C-alpha positions as CSV (number, residue, x, y, z in Angstrom):
1,M,-35.7,6.3,28.9
2,R,-34.2,8.5,31.8
3,A,-33.3,5.3,33.7
4,S,-31.8,3.7,30.7
5,Q,-29.4,6.9,30.2
6,R,-28.6,6.6,33.9
7,A,-27.8,2.9,33.7
8,R,-25.6,3.6,30.6
9,G,-23.7,6.5,32.5
10,E,-25.0,8.9,29.8
11,D,-26.6,12.4,30.0
12,V,-30.1,11.9,31.6
13,A,-30.8,15.8,30.8
14,L,-30.8,14.7,27.1
15,V,-34.4,13.2,27.6
16,D,-35.8,16.3,28.8
17,A,-34.1,18.7,26.2
18,L,-35.6,16.2,23.7
19,L,-39.0,16.4,25.2
20,S,-38.7,20.1,25.2
21,A,-37.7,20.3,21.6
22,D,-40.4,18.0,20.5
23,E,-43.0,20.2,22.2
24,R,-41.6,23.3,20.3
25,R,-41.8,21.2,17.2
26,R,-45.3,20.3,17.6
27,S,-46.6,23.6,18.9
28,S,-44.8,25.5,15.9
29,G,-46.2,23.0,13.5
30,V,-49.7,24.0,15.0
31,R,-49.0,27.7,14.6
32,F,-48.0,27.2,10.9
33,D,-51.1,25.3,10.2
34,E,-53.3,28.0,11.8
35,L,-51.5,30.8,9.8
36,R,-51.8,29.0,6.7
37,A,-55.5,28.3,7.0
38,E,-56.0,31.8,7.8
39,Q,-53.9,32.9,4.8
40,K,-56.0,30.7,2.5
41,A,-59.3,32.0,3.8
42,L,-58.0,35.5,3.3
43,G,-57.0,34.6,-0.2
44,K,-60.7,33.9,-1.1
45,L,-62.1,37.0,0.6
46,I,-59.7,39.5,-1.3
47,P,-61.2,39.1,-4.9
48,K,-64.6,39.8,-3.6
49,A,-63.7,43.0,-1.5
50,A,-63.2,46.5,-2.7
51,G,-62.2,49.9,-1.6
52,D,-61.0,50.3,1.9
53,E,-62.0,46.9,2.8
54,K,-59.9,45.4,0.1
55,A,-56.9,47.6,1.2
56,E,-57.1,46.5,4.7
57,L,-57.3,42.8,3.6
58,L,-54.2,43.2,1.3
59,K,-52.5,44.8,4.4
60,R,-53.3,41.6,6.3
61,A,-52.3,39.4,3.7
62,G,-48.8,41.1,3.5
63,Q,-48.4,40.5,7.3
64,L,-49.6,36.9,7.1
65,A,-47.1,36.1,4.4
66,A,-44.4,37.3,6.6
67,D,-45.8,35.5,9.7
68,V,-46.2,32.2,7.7
69,K,-42.6,32.5,6.6
70,A,-41.4,33.0,10.2
71,A,-43.6,30.1,11.4
72,D,-42.3,27.9,8.8
73,A,-38.7,28.6,9.7
74,D,-39.5,28.0,13.5
75,R,-41.0,24.7,12.5
76,D,-38.2,23.5,10.6
77,A,-35.6,24.8,13.2
78,A,-37.5,22.8,16.0
79,A,-37.9,19.7,13.9
80,S,-34.2,19.9,13.1
81,E,-33.3,20.4,16.8
82,T,-35.2,17.3,17.7
83,Q,-33.8,15.2,15.1
84,D,-30.4,16.2,16.2
85,L,-31.2,15.2,19.7
86,L,-32.8,12.1,19.1
87,L,-29.6,11.0,17.1
88,K,-27.6,11.4,20.3
89,L,-29.9,9.4,22.3
90,S,-28.9,5.6,22.9
91,N,-31.0,2.8,22.6
92,L,-33.2,1.7,25.5
93,V,-31.5,-0.8,27.7
94,H,-33.2,-4.1,28.1
95,P,-34.5,-4.5,31.8
96,D,-32.6,-7.7,32.4
97,V,-29.2,-6.2,31.6
98,P,-26.7,-5.9,34.6
99,V,-26.2,-2.2,35.5
100,G,-22.9,-1.1,35.7
101,G,-19.5,-0.4,33.8
102,E,-17.0,-2.9,32.0
103,E,-16.3,-5.1,35.0
104,D,-20.0,-5.5,36.2
105,F,-20.9,-8.3,33.6
106,V,-22.5,-11.5,34.5
107,T,-21.1,-14.6,33.5
108,L,-23.8,-16.9,32.0
109,E,-21.7,-19.9,30.9
110,T,-18.3,-21.4,30.7
111,H,-17.5,-24.0,28.1
112,G,-14.3,-26.2,27.6
113,S,-11.3,-27.1,29.6
114,I,-8.2,-24.7,30.4
115,R,-5.1,-26.5,29.7
116,D,-2.6,-27.0,32.7
117,F,0.8,-26.4,31.0
118,D,2.6,-27.0,34.2
119,A,1.2,-30.7,34.2
120,E,2.4,-30.8,30.7
121,G,5.8,-29.8,31.6
122,F,6.4,-26.6,29.6
123,A,5.5,-22.8,29.7
124,P,3.2,-21.6,27.0
125,K,4.5,-19.1,24.5
126,D,2.4,-16.0,23.5
127,H,0.8,-15.8,20.2
128,L,3.6,-13.6,18.7
129,E,6.5,-15.7,19.8
130,L,4.4,-18.6,18.1
131,G,3.5,-16.6,15.0
132,Q,7.2,-15.8,14.5
133,L,8.4,-19.4,15.0
134,L,5.8,-20.5,12.4
135,G,6.6,-17.9,10.0
136,A,3.1,-16.6,10.3
137,I,3.1,-13.2,11.9
138,D,5.3,-10.2,11.0
139,V,4.7,-7.1,13.3
140,E,8.0,-5.4,12.8
141,R,7.5,-5.0,9.0
142,G,3.9,-4.2,9.4
143,A,5.0,-1.3,11.7
144,K,7.8,-0.3,9.2
145,V,5.1,-0.2,6.4
146,S,2.1,1.3,8.2
147,G,3.0,2.2,11.8
148,S,2.1,0.7,15.1
149,R,-0.7,-1.9,15.5
150,F,-0.3,-3.0,11.7
151,Y,0.9,-6.4,10.8
152,F,1.5,-8.9,8.1
153,L,0.2,-12.3,8.1
154,T,2.6,-14.5,6.1
155,G,2.9,-18.1,5.0
156,V,0.8,-20.4,7.1
157,G,-0.6,-17.3,8.8
158,A,-2.3,-16.0,5.6
159,L,-3.4,-19.6,4.9
160,L,-4.9,-19.7,8.6
161,E,-7.0,-16.7,7.9
162,L,-8.3,-18.0,4.7
163,A,-9.1,-21.4,6.4
164,L,-11.0,-19.5,9.2
165,V,-13.1,-17.3,6.8
166,N,-14.0,-20.1,4.6
167,A,-15.0,-22.3,7.7
168,A,-16.9,-19.6,9.1
169,M,-18.6,-18.8,6.0
170,A,-19.5,-22.5,5.6
171,Q,-21.0,-22.7,9.0
172,A,-23.2,-19.5,8.4
173,T,-24.2,-20.5,4.9
174,A,-25.4,-23.9,6.4
175,A,-27.4,-22.0,9.0
176,G,-29.2,-20.1,6.3
177,F,-27.3,-17.0,6.0
178,T,-26.6,-15.2,2.6
179,P,-22.9,-14.7,2.1
180,M,-22.1,-11.1,1.3
181,L,-18.9,-9.2,0.4
182,T,-19.3,-5.7,1.6
183,P,-18.1,-2.2,1.0
184,A,-15.6,-1.0,3.3
185,L,-16.4,2.6,2.7
186,V,-19.8,4.1,3.5
187,R,-21.5,7.4,3.5
188,P,-22.2,9.5,6.7
189,Q,-26.0,8.4,6.8
190,S,-25.1,4.8,6.8
191,M,-22.4,5.3,9.6
192,A,-24.8,7.5,11.7
193,G,-27.7,5.2,11.2
194,T,-26.3,2.3,12.7
195,G,-25.0,4.4,15.8
196,F,-21.4,4.6,15.1
197,L,-21.2,8.5,15.0
198,G,-22.1,9.0,18.5
199,Q,-19.9,7.7,21.4
200,A,-17.8,5.6,19.0
201,A,-17.2,8.4,16.6
202,Q,-13.4,8.9,18.1
203,D,-12.8,5.3,16.8
204,V,-13.8,5.9,13.2
205,Y,-11.6,6.7,10.4
206,H,-13.0,9.5,8.1
207,L,-11.8,10.5,4.6
208,D,-12.6,14.3,4.7
209,K,-12.0,14.8,1.0
210,D,-14.7,12.1,-0.1
211,D,-16.9,12.5,3.0
212,L,-16.8,8.6,3.4
213,Y,-16.1,6.6,6.5
214,L,-13.9,3.3,6.8
215,V,-16.2,0.7,8.6
216,G,-15.2,-1.0,11.8
217,T,-17.5,-3.8,11.1
218,S,-19.6,-4.9,8.1
219,E,-22.5,-4.5,10.4
220,V,-22.8,-1.1,9.0
221,A,-23.0,-1.9,5.4
222,L,-25.3,-4.9,6.2
223,A,-27.6,-2.6,8.4
224,A,-27.7,0.0,5.7
225,Y,-28.3,-2.3,2.8
226,H,-32.1,-2.1,3.2
227,M,-32.0,1.6,4.1
228,D,-35.2,3.6,3.0
229,E,-36.9,0.5,2.0
230,I,-40.2,-1.3,3.2
231,L,-39.8,-5.3,3.4
232,D,-42.7,-7.7,3.2
233,A,-43.4,-9.5,6.5
234,D,-43.1,-13.0,4.5
235,R,-39.5,-12.3,3.7
236,L,-38.3,-12.2,7.4
237,P,-36.2,-13.2,8.9
238,L,-33.6,-11.9,6.7
239,R,-30.0,-13.2,7.5
240,Y,-26.8,-12.0,6.0
241,A,-23.2,-13.1,6.6
242,G,-20.8,-10.3,5.7
243,F,-17.1,-10.3,5.1
244,S,-15.1,-7.4,5.0
245,P,-11.9,-5.7,6.2
246,C,-12.5,-3.5,9.3
247,F,-10.8,-0.5,10.4
248,R,-10.5,1.0,13.9
249,R,-8.5,3.8,15.3
250,E,-8.4,2.3,18.8
251,A,-8.6,5.6,20.4
252,G,-8.2,5.6,24.0
253,S,-6.4,2.4,24.2
254,H,-3.0,3.5,24.4
255,G,-0.8,1.1,26.3
256,K,-3.3,-1.7,25.9
257,D,-2.4,-4.8,24.2
258,T,0.5,-3.3,22.3
259,R,2.1,-6.8,21.7
260,G,1.1,-8.9,18.8
261,I,-2.1,-8.7,16.9
262,F,-4.9,-8.8,19.6
263,R,-5.7,-5.2,19.0
264,V,-5.0,-3.7,15.6
265,H,-6.0,-1.0,13.4
266,Q,-7.2,-3.2,10.4
267,F,-8.6,-6.7,10.5
268,D,-10.9,-8.9,8.6
269,K,-14.0,-10.4,10.0
270,V,-17.0,-12.5,9.2
271,E,-20.3,-11.0,10.8
272,M,-23.8,-12.2,11.1
273,F,-26.6,-9.7,10.7
274,S,-30.4,-10.4,11.0
275,Y,-33.6,-8.5,10.3
276,V,-36.6,-9.8,12.1
277,A,-39.9,-8.6,13.5
278,P,-39.6,-6.7,16.7
279,E,-41.4,-9.4,18.7
280,D,-38.9,-12.0,17.4
281,S,-35.7,-10.2,18.3
282,Q,-34.9,-11.8,21.7
283,A,-35.4,-15.3,20.3
284,E,-33.2,-14.4,17.3
285,H,-30.6,-13.0,19.8
286,Q,-30.4,-16.5,21.3
287,R,-29.9,-18.0,17.9
288,L,-27.0,-15.8,17.1
289,L,-25.2,-16.7,20.4
290,E,-25.7,-20.1,19.8
291,W,-24.2,-20.0,16.4
292,E,-21.3,-18.2,17.9
293,K,-21.1,-20.9,20.7
294,Q,-21.2,-23.5,18.0
295,W,-18.1,-21.8,16.2
296,L,-15.8,-21.6,19.1
297,T,-16.7,-25.1,20.2
298,S,-15.8,-26.4,16.8
299,L,-12.4,-24.6,17.2
300,E,-11.8,-26.3,20.5
301,L,-11.4,-23.3,22.4
302,P,-12.3,-22.7,26.1
303,F,-14.5,-19.8,26.5
304,R,-17.1,-18.1,28.7
305,V,-20.4,-16.3,27.9
306,I,-21.1,-12.9,29.4
307,D,-24.1,-10.8,29.7
308,V,-22.5,-7.2,29.1
309,A,-23.3,-4.5,31.6
310,S,-25.3,-1.5,30.9
311,G,-22.4,1.0,30.6
312,D,-20.4,-1.3,28.2
313,L,-23.2,-1.8,25.7
314,G,-22.4,0.6,22.8
315,S,-25.2,3.2,21.8
316,S,-27.1,0.9,19.4
317,A,-27.5,-2.4,21.6
318,A,-30.2,-2.9,24.0
319,R,-28.4,-6.1,25.2
320,K,-25.2,-7.6,24.4
321,Y,-23.4,-11.1,24.9
322,D,-19.9,-11.5,24.6
323,C,-18.0,-14.7,24.1
324,E,-14.5,-14.6,25.6
325,A,-11.8,-17.0,24.9
326,W,-9.2,-18.1,27.4
327,I,-5.7,-16.8,26.4
328,P,-3.2,-18.9,28.5
329,T,-0.1,-16.4,28.5
330,Q,-2.7,-13.8,29.8
331,G,-4.3,-15.9,32.3
332,K,-7.8,-14.5,31.5
333,Y,-10.6,-14.5,29.3
334,R,-10.7,-11.9,26.2
335,E,-13.4,-11.1,23.9
336,L,-13.5,-13.0,20.8
337,T,-17.1,-12.6,19.6
338,S,-20.2,-10.5,20.6
339,T,-23.9,-10.5,19.5
340,S,-26.2,-7.4,20.0
341,D,-29.9,-6.9,19.7
342,C,-30.4,-3.5,18.5
343,T,-34.2,-3.8,18.6
344,E,-35.7,-0.9,16.4
345,F,-32.9,1.5,17.1
346,Q,-31.0,1.3,13.7
347,S,-34.2,0.6,11.5
348,R,-35.9,3.8,12.6
349,R,-32.9,5.8,11.9
350,L,-32.2,4.1,8.6
351,Q,-35.9,4.2,7.6
352,I,-36.2,0.4,7.1
353,R,-39.8,-0.9,7.7
354,V,-41.8,-4.0,7.4
355,R,-45.2,-4.3,5.8
356,D,-47.4,-6.7,7.5
357,G,-50.8,-6.7,5.9
358,K,-52.0,-3.0,5.9
359,T,-49.6,-2.2,8.8
360,V,-46.1,-0.6,8.0
361,R,-44.0,-0.5,11.1
362,P,-40.0,-0.5,12.1
363,L,-38.4,-4.0,12.2
364,A,-35.5,-5.1,14.6
365,T,-32.0,-5.5,13.5
366,L,-29.3,-7.7,15.3
367,N,-25.5,-8.4,14.7
368,G,-23.2,-11.1,15.7
369,T,-19.4,-11.6,15.3
370,L,-18.7,-15.1,13.9
371,C,-15.0,-14.6,13.5
372,A,-12.7,-11.7,14.2
373,V,-9.7,-13.1,12.5
374,P,-6.6,-11.8,14.4
375,R,-8.2,-12.5,17.9
376,T,-9.1,-15.9,16.7
377,I,-5.6,-16.7,15.5
378,V,-4.2,-15.5,18.8
379,A,-6.7,-17.9,20.8
380,I,-5.9,-20.9,18.4
381,L,-2.3,-20.5,18.5
382,E,-1.9,-20.1,22.3
383,N,-4.6,-22.7,23.2
384,H,-3.4,-25.4,20.7
385,Q,0.4,-25.1,21.0
386,Q,2.8,-27.9,21.7
387,A,6.2,-27.9,23.7
388,D,8.2,-27.7,20.3
389,G,6.5,-24.6,19.2
390,S,4.3,-26.4,16.7
391,V,0.5,-25.9,16.6
392,R,-2.4,-28.5,16.4
393,V,-5.0,-27.5,13.8
394,P,-8.7,-27.8,15.0
395,E,-10.3,-30.6,13.0
396,V,-12.9,-28.0,11.4
397,L,-10.1,-26.1,10.0
398,R,-8.1,-29.0,8.4
399,P,-10.2,-29.5,5.1
400,Y,-9.4,-25.7,4.5
401,L,-5.7,-26.2,5.1
402,G,-5.1,-29.2,2.7
403,G,-5.6,-31.7,5.6
404,R,-2.7,-30.2,7.7
405,E,-3.1,-31.5,11.1
406,I,0.1,-29.6,12.6
407,L,1.6,-26.1,11.8
408,E,5.3,-26.7,12.0
409,P,8.0,-24.2,13.0
410,V,9.9,-22.9,10.0
411,A,13.8,-23.0,9.8
412,K,15.4,-19.7,10.6
């Protein structure tokens, strides 16, 4: 665990503080049990005693009562400290994860062909210019109504979102996922249990009056769906595909991706979520990745798969793969989807267990973005644009757009 913390760039001393607190928890528990045993034994002797002996026993009983109360408080304090430190500790990093920061990822695969716009004789427009030509994106009125990093999807832009969501849900349902429409507001225990009140807390919107949090992903609600439950082993794997609005403060992103809708405060997303036996989590992780690759391939987008480095995992993930689509006007790959193996990290915190025969144990949880709508729209518009500002519709989306093959610019 020390090596894992070091690989993440997080506090190694936290491990030693946790061990020390746990030692106090255990020793104070032993002390409490010893005093309670003496107190019970004394309680049996007092009725049989008389005179000075009884007076002495009663005096000792009074002292024991105070000692038991103090030991009980010590035990509770040590247990509370141990739990608080546990909640600050990130998941154990998988040994095959590349060590380092954001730029230390390893590229595993590359798919599709990057278009040569020079050979086609025109310079590509960025997604915002295309969105304005199509009457699909309005960021000026989004800022007027709500502030920076908000937007309207209008006309064909709104229809394109609905097409993406329906196509993504159709793929997930065909793969055996149960479609879910999830709450966007959750209680603190749901947010903390999934690991989003640690290092990611600054990016979360909190409603103080109600003590509720706006989710940044439906992963939170899907993970907490079976909170405090024991599931039968024959029900696994359980797979859900959640659709929800997502909210992120984007703290620390000042100056990044300020143009258009690539990095915004509110967006919609289709998220895959799996509950599996711990020994099956790595195989399930590969399955989630394959479903993401299938989705991006169906959208005819060039993309690569990266093995995310330890310092960029997020606290709940033991391992994480990102699928990054090529964005022509940026001249680089940008994250569109990701999938994380959270092993038993979330299930232990949320008290979700599996019963296998006579054994009850924590299970593993995994998540995988299938379609983060705004970023997917960015990639589609830029990669499928044509010289006149129109955009070709990938075949997989055409049934959900009334058979439309081309998105045409609208008259000013």
